[in-house]
C-alpha positions in Angstrom: 0.0 0.0 0.0 1.2 3.2 -0.9 1.2 6.3 0.7 -1.1 7.7 -2.1 -3.8 5.3 -1.7 -4.7 6.8 1.8 -7.5 9.3 2.0 -5.9 11.3 4.9 -2.6 11.8 2.7 -4.4 13.8 -0.3 -6.7 15.6 2.3 -3.2 16.4 4.1 -1.4 17.4 0.7 -4.8 19.6 -0.3 -4.7 21.1 3.0 -0.9 22.2 2.6 -1.7 23.5 -0.5 -4.5 25.5 0.6 -2.5 27.1 3.2 0.6 27.5 0.5 -1.9 29.0 -2.1 -3.1 31.5 0.9 -0.2 32.5 2.4 1.4 32.9 -1.4 -1.7 35.4 -2.1 -0.9 37.2 1.3 -4.2 36.3 2.5 -3.1 36.6 6.2 -1.6 39.9 5.5 -5.2 40.9 4.3 -6.8 39.0 6.9 -4.5 41.2 9.4 -4.6 44.5 7.4 -9.2 43.7 7.7 -8.6 42.8 11.2 -6.4 46.0 11.7 -8.8 48.1 10.1 -11.9 46.8 11.6 -10.1 47.4 15.2 -9.2 51.0 14.1 -12.5 51.4 13.2 -13.6 49.9 16.4 -11.3 52.3 18.6 -12.5 55.6 16.2 -16.1 54.9 17.3 -15.0 54.1 21.0 -13.0 57.6 21.3 -16.2 59.1 19.5 -18.5 57.5 21.8 -16.4 58.6 24.7 -16.4 62.0 23.0 -20.0 62.1 23.0 -20.3 61.0 26.3 -18.4 63.6 28.0 -20.1 66.5 25.8 -23.4 64.6 27.3 -22.1 65.0 30.6 -20.7 68.8 30.3 -24.3 69.4 28.5 -26.2 67.5 31.8 -23.9 69.5 34.0 -24.7 72.7 32.4 -28.7 72.3 32.4 -28.4 71.0 36.2 -26.7 74.2 37.0 -28.8 76.1 35.0 -31.9 74.5 36.4 -30.2 75.4 39.9 -29.6 78.7 38.8 -33.1 79.4 37.9 -34.5 77.5 40.9 -32.7 80.2 42.9 -33.7 82.8 40.9 -37.3 81.7 41.2 -37.2 81.5 45.0 -35.5 85.0 44.9 -38.4 85.9 42.9 -40.9 84.7 45.2 -39.0 86.1 48.1 -39.1 89.4 46.9 -42.8 89.1 45.6 -43.7 88.1 49.3 -41.6 91.0 50.6 -43.6 93.5 48.3 -46.7 92.1 49.2 -46.4 92.4 53.0 -44.7 96.1 52.5 -48.1 96.8 50.2 -50.6 94.8 52.8 -48.4 96.9 55.5 -48.9 100.5 53.6 -52.8 99.7 52.7 -53.0 99.0 56.9 -51.6 102.2 57.5 -53.4 104.3 54.8 -56.6 102.8 56.4 -55.9 103.5 59.8 -55.0 107.3 58.6 -58.2 107.3 56.8 -60.4 105.8 59.4 -58.9 108.0 62.2 -59.4 111.3 59.5 -62.7 109.9 58.9 -63.7 110.0 62.9 -62.1 113.2 63.6 -64.2 114.6 60.9 -67.2 113.1 62.2 -66.8 113.9 66.0 -66.0 117.6 64.4 -69.5 117.2 62.8 -71.1 116.3 65.8 -69.7 119.1 68.0 -70.3 121.5 65.3 -74.4 120.0 64.9 -74.3 120.2 68.9 -73.3 124.0 69.0 -75.9 124.8 66.4 -78.3 123.0 68.2 -77.5 124.8 71.6 -77.4 127.8 69.5 -80.7 127.4 68.0 -82.3 126.6 71.4 -80.7 129.4 73.3 -82.2 131.8 70.1 -85.5 129.7 70.6 -85.4 130.5 74.1 -84.3 134.4 74.1 -87.1 134.6 71.4 -89.8 133.2 73.7 -88.3 135.3 76.9 -88.5 138.4 74.5 -92.1 137.5 73.5 -93.4 136.8 77.1 -91.3 139.7 78.0 -93.3 141.8 75.9 -96.8 140.4 76.3 -96.2 140.6 80.1 -95.1 144.6 79.9 -97.3 145.2 77.1 -100.3 144.4 79.5 -98.6 146.1 83.0 -97.1 148.9 81.1 -99.1 151.3 78.8 -98.4 154.5 77.3 -95.4 155.9 75.9 -93.4 154.9 79.0 -94.1 151.8 79.0 -93.1 151.5 75.1 -89.8 153.2 76.1 -89.1 150.7 78.8 -90.1 147.6 77.3 -88.2 148.8 73.7 -85.0 149.4 76.3 -85.7 146.0 78.4 -86.0 144.0 74.6 -82.8 145.8 73.6 -80.8 144.9 76.3 -81.8 141.4 76.6 -80.6 141.1 73.2 -77.3 142.4 74.0 -76.8 140.4 77.0 -77.8 137.0 75.5 -75.8 137.7 72.2 
């Protein structure tokens, strides 16, 4: 039996021939180059992904900072608005108290004036009544020119004393 009659010999010969052709056509170099290129592409994608991740983190940090600033600004606006509303309420209360006090004083003054006017009217009415009563009494008791003179004198004296 010969070596060439065995099938495994032929398989080995074809395998080594195939490998020799692959080496002669520089297929391992081509495969290495393809793998190197693929590795470079993967590295490039990884670098780009890392760069995008860093940019995303930077943008996220920027937005978080802006959100904190906006929240602080909103809090300061709310605090300022609260302070202004408290000041406005205080001013309004003070103005209301001043207005009420002024109106109360005006009402008191009107009451005092009304009382004084009423007293004056009563006084005038009393004087007029006293004068009329005096005239009637004196007219009945005194007659003639002396009585008229006396009545007129008494009336003028009475009016002078009362006013």
